[in-house]
C-alpha positions as a Python dict, from the first residue, in 0.01 Angstrom:
ca = {
    (1, 'M'): (0, 0, 0),
    (2, 'K'): (2, -363, -107),
    (3, 'Q'): (-252, -445, 162),
    (4, 'F'): (-480, -162, 37),
    (5, 'C'): (-456, -283, -323),
    (6, 'A'): (-529, -637, -215),
    (7, 'A'): (-834, -524, -17),
    (8, 'A'): (-960, -315, -308),
    (9, 'A'): (-914, -605, -548),
    (10, 'L'): (-1096, -838, -310),
    (11, 'A'): (-1388, -593, -279),
    (12, 'L'): (-1406, -558, -656),
    (13, 'F'): (-1402, -935, -700),
    (14, 'A'): (-1672, -979, -436),
    (15, 'G'): (-1889, -716, -607),
    (16, 'A'): (-1846, -879, -946),
    (17, 'A'): (-1925, -1223, -804),
    (18, 'F'): (-2238, -1087, -636),
    (19, 'A'): (-2347, -927, -962),
    (20, 'Q'): (-2310, -1256, -1147),
    (21, 'T'): (-2556, -1427, -911),
    (22, 'Y'): (-2800, -1135, -898),
    (23, 'P'): (-3092, -1172, -870),
    (24, 'S'): (-3127, -1500, -684),
    (25, 'K'): (-3462, -1419, -520),
    (26, 'P'): (-3770, -1198, -584),
    (27, 'V'): (-3722, -822, -610),
    (28, 'R'): (-3954, -577, -431),
    (29, 'L'): (-4064, -262, -616),
    (30, 'V'): (-4202, -15, -361),
    (31, 'V'): (-4470, 226, -485),
    (32, 'P'): (-4516, 511, -236),
    (33, 'F'): (-4880, 564, -336),
    (34, 'P'): (-5206, 365, -313),
    (35, 'P'): (-5307, 108, -576),
    (36, 'G'): (-5487, 241, -881),
    (37, 'G'): (-5300, 566, -936),
    (38, 'P'): (-5066, 656, -1224),
    (39, 'A'): (-4747, 551, -1040),
    (40, 'D'): (-4901, 218, -937),
    (41, 'S'): (-5012, 150, -1294),
    (42, 'V'): (-4662, 216, -1429),
    (43, 'A'): (-4507, 1, -1158),
    (44, 'R'): (-4726, -300, -1232),
    (45, 'I'): (-4655, -295, -1604),
    (46, 'L'): (-4284, -244, -1539),
    (47, 'A'): (-4274, -519, -1274),
    (48, 'Q'): (-4432, -768, -1511),
    (49, 'K'): (-4175, -701, -1780),
    (50, 'L'): (-3878, -681, -1543),
    (51, 'S'): (-3975, -1019, -1399),
    (52, 'D'): (-3908, -1169, -1741),
    (53, 'A'): (-3584, -976, -1792),
    (54, 'L'): (-3444, -1065, -1448),
    (55, 'A'): (-3581, -1423, -1445),
    (56, 'Q'): (-3712, -1346, -1096),
    (57, 'Q'): (-4049, -1219, -980),
    (58, 'V'): (-4067, -842, -925),
    (59, 'V'): (-4335, -778, -662),
    (60, 'V'): (-4513, -442, -634),
    (61, 'D'): (-4541, -326, -271),
    (62, 'N'): (-4769, -23, -214),
    (63, 'R'): (-4655, 182, 87),
    (64, 'A'): (-4869, 495, 68),
    (65, 'G'): (-4875, 798, 295),
    (66, 'A'): (-4746, 1153, 345),
    (67, 'T'): (-4735, 1236, -28),
    (68, 'G'): (-4502, 945, -103),
    (69, 'T'): (-4247, 1008, 171),
    (70, 'I'): (-4327, 695, 377),
    (71, 'G'): (-4252, 455, 93),
    (72, 'A'): (-3943, 647, -9),
    (73, 'G'): (-3816, 632, 350),
    (74, 'I'): (-3858, 255, 358),
    (75, 'V'): (-3642, 213, 49),
    (76, 'A'): (-3379, 461, 169),
    (77, 'K'): (-3325, 247, 481),
    (78, 'S'): (-3316, -87, 297),
    (79, 'P'): (-2995, -279, 221),
    (80, 'P'): (-2830, -172, -108),
    (81, 'D'): (-2844, -521, -255),
    (82, 'G'): (-3080, -469, -549),
    (83, 'Y'): (-3372, -650, -387),
    (84, 'T'): (-3562, -337, -281),
    (85, 'L'): (-3632, -71, -543),
    (86, 'L'): (-3845, 244, -550),
    (87, 'L'): (-4080, 360, -823),
    (88, 'G'): (-4005, 722, -739),
    (89, 'T'): (-4188, 1034, -851),
    (90, 'S'): (-4138, 1409, -854),
    (91, 'N'): (-4356, 1441, -543),
    (92, 'E'): (-4146, 1269, -278),
    (93, 'L'): (-3806, 1323, -439),
    (94, 'A'): (-3818, 1679, -576),
    (95, 'M'): (-4101, 1853, -390),
    (96, 'S'): (-4151, 1710, -41),
    (97, 'P'): (-3785, 1761, 63),
    (98, 'G'): (-3833, 2136, 32),
    (99, 'L'): (-4168, 2125, 210),
    (100, 'Y'): (-4104, 1910, 517),
    (101, 'E'): (-3858, 2020, 783),
    (102, 'K'): (-3770, 1658, 861),
    (103, 'L'): (-3784, 1360, 628),
    (104, 'P'): (-3653, 1004, 679),
    (105, 'Y'): (-3426, 1045, 375),
    (106, 'D'): (-3222, 1287, 166),
    (107, 'P'): (-3333, 1273, -200),
    (108, 'T'): (-2985, 1321, -346),
    (109, 'R'): (-2779, 1131, -87),
    (110, 'D'): (-2985, 827, 14),
    (111, 'F'): (-3071, 678, -326),
    (112, 'T'): (-2900, 531, -629),
    (113, 'P'): (-3086, 659, -939),
    (114, 'L'): (-3120, 382, -1199),
    (115, 'S'): (-3333, 527, -1480),
    (116, 'N'): (-3627, 753, -1536),
    (117, 'V'): (-3915, 565, -1700),
    (118, 'I'): (-4198, 798, -1803),
    (119, 'N'): (-4288, 1165, -1827),
    (120, 'F'): (-4627, 1333, -1842),
    (121, 'P'): (-4759, 1687, -1790),
    (122, 'N'): (-5035, 1815, -1570),
    (123, 'I'): (-5356, 1936, -1726),
    (124, 'L'): (-5581, 2214, -1603),
    (125, 'V'): (-5935, 2077, -1591),
    (126, 'V'): (-6258, 2235, -1471),
    (127, 'N'): (-6609, 2120, -1394),
    (128, 'P'): (-6808, 2141, -1721),
    (129, 'H'): (-7058, 2380, -1562),
    (130, 'L'): (-6792, 2640, -1484),
    (131, 'P'): (-6822, 2926, -1737),
    (132, 'A'): (-6466, 2896, -1868),
    (133, 'Q'): (-6387, 2775, -2218),
    (134, 'K'): (-6019, 2868, -2216),
    (135, 'L'): (-5744, 2966, -1974),
    (136, 'A'): (-5810, 3339, -2010),
    (137, 'D'): (-6171, 3284, -1897),
    (138, 'L'): (-6056, 3106, -1582),
    (139, 'V'): (-5805, 3380, -1503),
    (140, 'A'): (-6078, 3643, -1545),
    (141, 'L'): (-6305, 3451, -1307),
    (142, 'A'): (-6027, 3419, -1049),
    (143, 'R'): (-5956, 3794, -1066),
    (144, 'A'): (-6323, 3883, -1041),
    (145, 'K'): (-6370, 3661, -733),
    (146, 'P'): (-6043, 3664, -533),
    (147, 'G'): (-6011, 3360, -308),
    (148, 'Q'): (-6346, 3217, -415),
    (149, 'L'): (-6235, 2990, -698),
    (150, 'S'): (-6161, 2646, -550),
    (151, 'F'): (-5861, 2442, -671),
    (152, 'A'): (-5853, 2077, -566),
    (153, 'T'): (-5516, 1920, -483),
    (154, 'S'): (-5411, 1568, -390),
    (155, 'G'): (-5234, 1704, -83),
    (156, 'I'): (-5005, 1981, 36),
    (157, 'G'): (-4685, 1980, -164),
    (158, 'S'): (-4820, 1752, -435),
    (159, 'T'): (-4747, 1819, -802),
    (160, 'N'): (-5092, 1965, -865),
    (161, 'H'): (-5075, 2183, -555),
    (162, 'L'): (-4737, 2333, -648),
    (163, 'T'): (-4843, 2375, -1010),
    (164, 'G'): (-5138, 2574, -877),
    (165, 'V'): (-4900, 2784, -668),
    (166, 'V'): (-4694, 2864, -980),
    (167, 'F'): (-5013, 2949, -1172),
    (168, 'Q'): (-5131, 3179, -893),
    (169, 'T'): (-4795, 3358, -889),
    (170, 'I'): (-4772, 3402, -1265),
    (171, 'E'): (-5129, 3524, -1310),
    (172, 'K'): (-5133, 3725, -985),
    (173, 'V'): (-5460, 3575, -868),
    (174, 'K'): (-5577, 3450, -529),
    (175, 'I'): (-5723, 3100, -532),
    (176, 'N'): (-5858, 2869, -264),
    (177, 'F'): (-5667, 2538, -244),
    (178, 'V'): (-5873, 2242, -121),
    (179, 'P'): (-5651, 1948, -19),
    (180, 'Y'): (-5770, 1588, -63),
    (181, 'K'): (-5618, 1258, 44),
    (182, 'G'): (-5518, 1164, -308),
    (183, 'G'): (-5592, 1254, -667),
    (184, 'G'): (-5884, 1008, -703),
    (185, 'P'): (-6112, 1175, -445),
    (186, 'A'): (-6016, 1518, -581),
    (187, 'V'): (-6115, 1425, -936),
    (188, 'T'): (-6440, 1270, -812),
    (189, 'D'): (-6538, 1588, -628),
    (190, 'L'): (-6439, 1799, -928),
    (191, 'M'): (-6672, 1600, -1154),
    (192, 'G'): (-6943, 1630, -888),
    (193, 'G'): (-6915, 2008, -882),
    (194, 'H'): (-6790, 2031, -522),
    (195, 'V'): (-6475, 2212, -641),
    (196, 'D'): (-6418, 2424, -950),
    (197, 'T'): (-6088, 2315, -1099),
    (198, 'M'): (-5753, 2141, -1052),
    (199, 'F'): (-5420, 2070, -1216),
    (200, 'A'): (-5454, 1694, -1252),
    (201, 'T'): (-5195, 1447, -1373),
    (202, 'M'): (-5269, 1379, -1737),
    (203, 'P'): (-5314, 999, -1713),
    (204, 'S'): (-5572, 1035, -1435),
    (205, 'V'): (-5822, 1251, -1625),
    (206, 'V'): (-5790, 1186, -1999),
    (207, 'P'): (-6088, 943, -2002),
    (208, 'F'): (-6305, 1198, -1821),
    (209, 'V'): (-6209, 1476, -2061),
    (210, 'K'): (-6290, 1255, -2358),
    (211, 'S'): (-6630, 1167, -2208),
    (212, 'A'): (-6702, 1537, -2136),
    (213, 'K'): (-6719, 1479, -1761),
    (214, 'L'): (-6439, 1733, -1729),
    (215, 'K'): (-6334, 2026, -1947),
    (216, 'A'): (-5962, 2070, -2027),
    (217, 'L'): (-5817, 2420, -2066),
    (218, 'V'): (-5439, 2382, -2094),
    (219, 'I'): (-5157, 2127, -2076),
    (220, 'T'): (-4849, 2221, -1872),
    (221, 'D'): (-4600, 2161, -2153),
    (222, 'D'): (-4461, 2361, -2444),
    (223, 'K'): (-4628, 2129, -2695),
    (224, 'R'): (-4965, 1963, -2746),
    (225, 'W'): (-5006, 1595, -2657),
    (226, 'S'): (-5155, 1335, -2889),
    (227, 'A'): (-5383, 1200, -2615),
    (228, 'L'): (-5577, 1530, -2624),
    (229, 'P'): (-5473, 1706, -2945),
    (230, 'D'): (-5734, 1983, -2915),
    (231, 'V'): (-5607, 2108, -2578),
    (232, 'P'): (-5356, 2394, -2613),
    (233, 'S'): (-5010, 2386, -2458),
    (234, 'A'): (-4907, 2635, -2192),
    (235, 'R'): (-4702, 2820, -2452),
    (236, 'E'): (-5001, 2851, -2686),
    (237, 'A'): (-5220, 2970, -2401),
    (238, 'G'): (-4975, 3250, -2323),
    (239, 'I'): (-4836, 3106, -1999),
    (240, 'A'): (-4513, 2944, -2116),
    (241, 'A'): (-4362, 2958, -1766),
    (242, 'L'): (-4618, 2702, -1653),
    (243, 'T'): (-4422, 2405, -1788),
    (244, 'V'): (-4449, 2123, -1535),
    (245, 'I'): (-4353, 1768, -1628),
    (246, 'T'): (-4403, 1488, -1379),
    (247, 'W'): (-4170, 1189, -1395),
    (248, 'N'): (-4167, 834, -1261),
    (249, 'G'): (-3837, 650, -1234),
    (250, 'V'): (-3665, 364, -1055),
    (251, 'L'): (-3416, 409, -773),
    (252, 'A'): (-3236, 185, -524),
    (253, 'P'): (-3085, 257, -183),
    (254, 'A'): (-2754, 443, -186),
    (255, 'G'): (-2445, 227, -219),
    (256, 'L'): (-2577, -19, -477),
    (257, 'P'): (-2278, -195, -643),
    (258, 'D'): (-2192, -55, -987),
    (259, 'A'): (-2240, -391, -1154),
    (260, 'I'): (-2598, -413, -1025),
    (261, 'V'): (-2662, -51, -1127),
    (262, 'S'): (-2552, -133, -1482),
    (263, 'R'): (-2759, -450, -1495),
    (264, 'L'): (-3078, -286, -1369),
    (265, 'N'): (-3037, 23, -1586),
    (266, 'A'): (-2993, -190, -1897),
    (267, 'D'): (-3300, -402, -1818),
    (268, 'I'): (-3521, -108, -1722),
    (269, 'V'): (-3427, 84, -2037),
    (270, 'A'): (-3483, -222, -2256),
    (271, 'V'): (-3827, -314, -2122),
    (272, 'A'): (-3945, 48, -2103),
    (273, 'N'): (-3856, 105, -2467),
    (274, 'S'): (-4026, -210, -2591),
    (275, 'A'): (-4304, -147, -2842),
    (276, 'D'): (-4564, -292, -2604),
    (277, 'M'): (-4458, -71, -2313),
    (278, 'K'): (-4457, 240, -2532),
    (279, 'D'): (-4806, 160, -2660),
    (280, 'R'): (-4941, 95, -2312),
    (281, 'M'): (-4793, 416, -2174),
    (282, 'R'): (-4917, 619, -2471),
    (283, 'A'): (-5265, 483, -2402),
    (284, 'Q'): (-5230, 629, -2052),
    (285, 'A'): (-5117, 969, -2185),
    (286, 'A'): (-4755, 922, -2082),
    (287, 'E'): (-4429, 914, -2277),
    (288, 'I'): (-4129, 688, -2223),
    (289, 'G'): (-3827, 889, -2109),
    (290, 'T'): (-3548, 651, -2005),
    (291, 'T'): (-3207, 782, -1897),
    (292, 'T'): (-2864, 678, -1778),
    (293, 'P'): (-2817, 675, -1399),
    (294, 'D'): (-2616, 998, -1422),
    (295, 'E'): (-2883, 1169, -1633),
    (296, 'F'): (-3152, 1064, -1388),
    (297, 'A'): (-2947, 1195, -1094),
    (298, 'A'): (-2911, 1531, -1273),
    (299, 'M'): (-3290, 1542, -1336),
    (300, 'L'): (-3352, 1484, -968),
    (301, 'R'): (-3109, 1756, -858),
    (302, 'N'): (-3250, 2008, -1105),
    (303, 'D'): (-3612, 1943, -1008),
    (304, 'F'): (-3528, 1953, -638),
    (305, 'A'): (-3364, 2296, -681),
    (306, 'K'): (-3654, 2426, -891),
    (307, 'W'): (-3931, 2321, -653),
    (308, 'S'): (-3739, 2419, -339),
    (309, 'K'): (-3728, 2772, -477),
    (310, 'V'): (-4104, 2772, -553),
    (311, 'I'): (-4184, 2639, -205),
    (312, 'K'): (-3959, 2892, -32),
    (313, 'Q'): (-4101, 3187, -226),
    (314, 'A'): (-4457, 3075, -147),
    (315, 'G'): (-4374, 3032, 222),
    (316, 'L'): (-4512, 2677, 227),
    (317, 'R'): (-4442, 2431, 507),
    (318, 'A'): (-4593, 2091, 592),
    (319, 'E'): (-4594, 1914, 926),
}
């Protein structure tokens, strides 16, 4: 018993000593998506501010592919020393695990949640030439032409794809999903009239809605958003069940020492809630939504259960 207590005390001391010297070298923040997207934008702003808070450079490392699962797998297999972090999203942590039969990680077992950072809804946008001024018009079109209305997605199992699946189920319509290799090409083709509509992430299309290059019909939240105050919420549009909020948060590999967890959570929460960060995120149609590690873990579990059910009911599977 004495030997066990001595070993435990030694481990605790070693962990505390390690925490006192952390970080002693640059920290890598892996973004599992290409440069230029919403997650990459958040990561770069966060990395800049965390570099100051940690007194060490935080380097953004884009590892795109397979709807975020490649980058997430890299972090899951990294040492739990606080020097490799993940800017995780709903896609690879709550959706893909229910879609792929095999993944290089388990979303609830292989990561240490640190804090959520931002939240934003999806927004249903259509090509301006489509004869739909509100959600009811689009539903009527979809029912009049089963399987002919084209919905762009940024890939199978992506947030906008699964939001479209929920929409199709609620409204009992048949729509044609057109997968793209990312949200950027999908939005480009939507503006060009090659597809009819899509559930886009709000930050990616607000400028195009404001410039009338796209027409917005509904926001997937129970309230309106200040970035587009004239666009009705899902509740107002009569489809309250279509509440889909995308999140971006920071995680580390499983087994990160508690002292490092506390340090990183405190710094992430502090920089995310700075006035400058809030203003910059608001300009991108996103809201700050920091959490404790336990709260973030609960968010992840709840979203994973929710989307696994949607995926199973829809009979979806990705290779």
